[in-house]
N, C-alpha and C positions, 0 to 999 in steps of 0.2 A: 583503263577500267572498263569492264564489260557493262553493257546496258541491261538493266533488269527489266524484263517484260512483264513480270507479275508484280502485283501490289504487295505491300508489307502484310496486309491481311491474308492474301492468298498464300504467301510464303509461310506465314506463321501457322496457318491452318494445316499445312502439310507436315509440320514438325511438332505441333503442340496439341494436346488433347482438348476436347470440347470443354472440359472443366475450366480451362483458361480463357473464359469468355470476356468480352468487352461490351460496354454500353453502345459502342459504335464500331464500324469497320474502318474508321479513319486511321491512316498512317501519318505520323507527324515527324518532322525532322528538326524543328527548332522551336524554342519558346522564349518570349520576352514580355515581362509585365503581365498584362491581361490577355495576351495573344499567343496562339500557336500557329505554326506554318505547316500545312500538309505537304505530303511528298509530291503532290502535283503543283506546289507553289502557292496554293490558295491560303489566304490569311483568315484565321478563325478567332472570334471573340470567345474566350474560354471562361464560362461562368460555372465550371465544375471544379476547377483548381485541383485536378487530380484527386477528387473526392476530399476536399478540404485539407489538402496537404500544402500546396504552394500558397500559403496564407499571406506572404509578402510579395507575391507575383513570381512568375517564372524567371529564373536566372537573375535574381536581384543582384546588382553589382557588388553590394557589400557582402552578401552571403558568399558569392563566388570568390571575392577577394580573400575573405577570411579562410575559406576552404582551401584555396590554393596555397596560402601562406602556411597552413597547417600541414599540407602535403609535403612541403619542402622540409618540414621538421620531423614529423612522425606520422605514419599512416596507420600503424597498428602496434599496440604495445601488449594488449591482452589484459582485460580488467581483472582477470584472476591470476595475473603474474606480477604486474607493476602498477604504479600510479603515475599519472602525467597531468600537466597543468590544466588543460581545458576540461578534463574529466572532473577534477575537483572544483574548478571555478563554476562549472554549470550546476553541479550539485549544490554548491553554496548559494547560487542565485535562485534556484528553484526552492530551496529552503526559505530564503528571504521572501520570495513572492507569496509563499504560503504562511507567512506570519512567524516564521522561526520555530524552533523546537521540533523540526522534522528531520528525517533522514531520507536519502534517495538511493534507489537501486535502478540501474540502467539495463534495458533490454533492447530488442531490435524492432518489434512490431507491437501493434495493439493487442492482438490475441495473446502474444507471449507475456506481455505485462499484466494482462487480466488473469492469466494462469498464475502468475506470481502473486497477485493480490489474493486470490483464493487460497493458495498454499500458505501465505502469511496468516490469513484469518484462521484457517484450520489449525495451524501450528500454535498460534498464540492462545486461542480460546479453548483448544482441545474439544471442540464441538464439530459435528459433522454436517449440519444442515446449512443450506444456502437458499436465500430467497432472491429471486430475480423477478422481472416484470414482463407481462405480455407485450408484444410488439418491440421488445428490446433487441439490440444487436450488440454482441460482445466479441465476435470472432468466429473462426471456423475450424479451430483445432477440436479435438474430441471434447475436452472440458468446456471450451467456450461455445462450442455448438450446443451443448446442453444448456448453457446460460442464455443463449439466443432464442428468442421466441417470436420472431417477426415473420417466419415462413417455415412451414413444415417441409418444404423442399430441401432446406439446409440439413434436416435431420434424417431424411429418407435413406434407408439402407445402412444407417450408422447406429441404430439402436442396438444394445443398451449403452447408455452413455453414463455420465457422472451420476452416481446415486445421490439421494437426499437433496434434490433441488426442487423447489416449490415456486409456483408462478402466481404472482399477485397482479391486480388490476392497476393500470397506470391511467391517471385522469385524462379524459378526452371529451371535454364538455360539448364540443361541436357535434360529436357523434351520438352522445347520450341524450342530448337535448336538455340537460340539466344546467343549473347555474354552477359556477365554479365551486361554491360552498357545498351544494348538494352532491356534486360529482366527487368532491373530496371525501365527503362522508360515505358515499357508496364504496369507494375504493378502500377506505380504511376499515369499513365493516367487513369487506371480503378478506382483508389481511387478518382481521381478528378471527375469521372463520378458519383460516389456515392454522392459527395458533390453537383454536378450540378443537378442531377435528382431525388435523393431520400431524402436527409436530408442535411441541411446547416451545415457547420462546427461549427457554434456557438451553435448548439444544441447537439453536441457530447460531452459527459462527459469524455470518455476515449477511447484510442486505446489499446487493450490488445493483446500481441503477445509473442511467444517464440522467443528469439534471435537466436536460432537454433531449427528448428522444430524437435520434437521427433518422435511421432507416425506417423507423416506425411511422414517420410522417412529419418530422420537424414540429413536434408537439411540446409546447411550453406548459408545464404544470402550474397550478395555482401556488402562490407563496405558502399558503397554509398547509399544503400537502407535504412539501419538503420539510417544513418545520415540524409537522407531526411525525414524520419518519425519523427525524433526528431525535425527538423525545422518546419514541418507542425504543430506538437503539440504546439510548442512554439508560432507560429504565431497566432493560433486560441484559445489558452487557453485550449487545450485538455490535459488531463493527459495521460502520457505514462506509461503503465503497462507492465513490463517484467515478464512473467511466466518463472521462472528459477527452476521450480520444478524438472525437469530432468537434467538440465544443471548445477545446482549449486553444490557447495561443492567439487570442484576439478575435476569434471567429464571431463571438457574440457581442463584441464591443468592449469587453473587459478581458483581462488576461485569461481568466478562467470563469466559467459560467456560474460556479458556486458563489462568486462575489456579487452577482445580481440579487441573490436570495439571502445573502449573509447567513448561509447554512454551510458550515465547513465539514467535510467528511473526515473520517479517521484515516482513510486511505484514498489516494487520488491516482488514477491511471491516466497517462498522457502518451500520445504518439502523433501520427499524422502531421499537423502543422509545426511540430516541435523543431524540426530542422529543415523545413521548406523543401523536402524531397529526399534528403539523405536518410537512410534507414536508422531510426533511433526511437526508443520509447523510454518512459521513466515511470517508476512507482515512487510516489511521495507519501510517506506515512509518518504518524507521530513517532517521535524518537523512542518513547517507552515501548512501543510495539516492535519497532525495528530492532531494538536491542535484544529482543527475545528470539529473533530469527537467527538461529545458531549456525555456526560454520558448517558448510557442506550440505545444508538442507535445501539449497537452491543454487543455481549457477548457470553459466553460459559462456560462450567464447567471444562473441563480437559486441556484446552490449557496451555502450559508452565509447564507440569508436572515436578516435581523436578528431577526424575530419568532420564527422557528424556533430560532435560536441561544439567544435568551432563554429559550424554553421548555425547551431542552435543559439549560441551566445549572440551571434549577429542578428538573428530573428528577434530575440528579446530586446536588443538594443533598438532595433527599428520600430518595434511596437511601442516601446516606452517613449521613443523619440518623436511620436506624432501619428503613427499609423492607427493606434487605438482611437484617437480622435477622428481621424478620417473615416474609419470604419463606422463610427456612430453617425457622422454627418451623412455619409453616402448611403448608409442603411436607412436612415430616416427619409432621405430623398427618394430612394428606390421604392419604399413602401408607399409614399405619396403618389408616385407615378402608377404603381400597381393598383392603388385604390381608384384612380381615374379609369384605368382599364376595366376593373371589376364592375364599375357602374354601367358599362356597355355590354357586359357578358354575364347573364344570370347564372351560367353554369360554374362561374368562379364563386365558390361558396365561402371561402375564408382565406385571408392573408394572415400569416402568423410568423413569429420568429423574433430574434433579437440580433442587433447589429447586422452583419451580412450573412446570417443564417436564416434564410427566408423561405417559407413554404407557401405554395399557392394550390389550394385544394379545389378539385373540380367534382361536381355532382351533376347527374343528368336531370331531365325534367321530372323523373319519377322519384328523385331524391336518393338515387343509388350512386355509388362511386363510379365516376366516369373515367375509367382507365383508357378507353378507346380514344377519346379526345386528347388525353394527356400524351399517349404514345404517338399519335399523329402530329401533335404540336411539337414534340421533341424532335421528330424526324424532319418536319418542315423547317424548324429553326436551324437545324444542322445544315440543311440544303442552302439556307440563306446566310450561313457563316456564324451561327451562334451555337456553342456547345452547352447543353443542359443535361441534367440528370433527373430521374424521378425517384420517389420514395413513397412510403406508406404501404401498409400490408395489402392494399388493393391496387397499388401502383397508380393512384389517381392524384398524386401530388407532384407538382414540379418544384424542385428545390434549386434555389439560386445560391451559389457559393462563390461569388467573385472574390478576388484577392482584396486585402485591406488597402492596397494601393490603388484601387479602382478610381477612375475619374468620372465626373458627372457626364461628360460627353460619351463615355463608354456605356454608362447606364442608359443614356438616351438612345444610343445605337441599339442596345439590346431591346429596349422598349419598342423601337421602330420595327424591329424584326418580329417581335411578339405580336404587335398589332397587325402587321401584314399577314403573318401566318394564321392568326385567329380569324381574320377577315376571309381568308381563302377557305378555311374549314367550315365556316358558317354560311 
């Protein structure tokens, strides 16, 4: 075997376009639990989890076992050709987890399943309008780029996009300085202005939203806001779509984030943590809606791949078997430790999140978003062996996304690195 003199980053840069960027230049060769091993042999504590994908840890033995077993039986059947056991079993399980009376359609990625959700809404309602939210992220295909409103960079040079899309305010009380109640009222008033001045509600097919905003800053909305959106949708015959691509599969301490609020959508989109790294996504919607999605009006080749479905069933088994409980325990412990850290660093403005979806927002002495400290902190942490990601429209939020398998000593290790890195930056 020839010895490679260039890093994986250097080799990739030579054959891949700049659009295929990464949050780091790190090349990795192995993963296990909460850890990744670099090509140089260094061990890294991974609190990014592949952007909330490896929710039960890298290469979990049960997931690997079930995937290997499935590979011995069937790797691809084609969900537009035949039926196979794990495909049906996973659909049945997702229906059960969402209270029954649902049907499931499988795709490959988050963007793809969000496209499907919009097509379903338009098909069923015979309406054209879609409402999404500022700071949202729903994907990077042409349609989902239109729905995404967390960065103008995603849209640059791709206009015009999907027509009849309108952008509403998502509550962010920390930034507005208002109480949760007043912030909810402000956002609902702006939604009412959309109805009054731009498009009547009887022309809106769907409202699509993240029940907790991900890339927008790990923003948890007030309970009353989601309840009000549900009432508005019911009143006007608008379908409510929850994009739970990042919040699903145990990330927030429940199987799905909507369960925290007891506000169930008409359509639920799922991906990322669904199969712990195998490409898979799912659209779960009320049966009466799905029955109107007629033959040939949507489709795909690889959706519901047998190996990915087997992996997903293992993920659900693990979460129900104790990892949801661990997520809540470790999430509470992590927040406690972050609160202690916050008391020593006034630039840490807010800690927020649910379960192991935790954001740490930084503001400078003038009350402005402190993206510089966040960027330097992320790089310092990586140097010391901790992989982190940022989020927020100003990139001033550190997001912590450890797996639901994370141990207390691993959180302690992360906190030690954070304290050391912040000390060096101040």
